N, C-alpha and C positions, 0 to 999 in steps of 0.2 A: 772318236770317230765311229761313225755306223758304218759298215761295211756288209754290203750282202753279197751271196754266191748263188750259181745255178746250181739247182738239184733236180732230177726227176721227180715227178710225182703222179698220182693217180688221178681220174676226172675227180674223184670224190675228196681229195684232199684239195685239188684246186677249186671246188664249190665251198669247201670251208674257208678258205684262204680269200676267196672271193666275199664270202659273206662277212669275215670278219673286217675288212675293206671298207665297203658297203656299210655296214652297220656303225665303224666307227666316224664315217662321213657323214652317216643319217645322225648320230649322237650330236655331231658339232653344227646340224643345222642345214648340210645341204641338200639340195632339191633333187629328187631321182633325173632329171634331166643333165643338172650337172655333175653328178656320180657317174653317169652313164660316160659324159665327155673323158672323164679321168681314165675309166677303164680302156678309151680309144687310143691315147697317148700311149705312145711306146716309151716314154720316159717312165712312167711307173711299170716297171716291167713287170711285176707280179700280177695285177690286175689286167694289164694288157694281155699277159699269155693267157690268162682266164676267158678272158673275151675271146679271143683267137681260138682256143680248143674247145670251150664250152659252147661258143655262139652266142649272138646277142640278144636271142629268145630268154636263153637261160639265164645271162646276166642281169637280163631287165626284170624278169621274175626275182631274183636274189635280191636287186636294189627295190624291187619295191615291197619284199617282204621286211626288209629294214627301214624304209621309210615309215612304212605303217608301224612297226613295233616301237620305233623311237617317236612317232609324232604322239603316242599316248604317253609318254613318260615324261615328266618333269626332272630336271635337274638342277638344285639349288645348291650352291657352294657358299659355304658361311665361314668367315674367317674369325676364330675367338681363342681364348686365353687358353693355355693349357689346364688342364683340371687340376694340377699339382701346384700351380702358379710359376712352374720355371719358363724360360722362353724357348720358343721352337728355334732349332738350328737347322 
């Protein structure tokens, strides 16, 4: 079970967290406006806190950077046999 807790954090830590969240959503293929919607929803407590504390413009810039970065990356997942012939568990 995933359990979260509330702790205080600095603006720099909020920016780092927002960048991680935005980066993961961009990597998954979400567009900038959709990611911003997630930051606005109180259900996503950490990103929502970043949106409240840093402001929408700062969060937009973070999202734009993430989308820009991940739009140039191509992720390919290949399933293959283990090199030693053993089965994966």
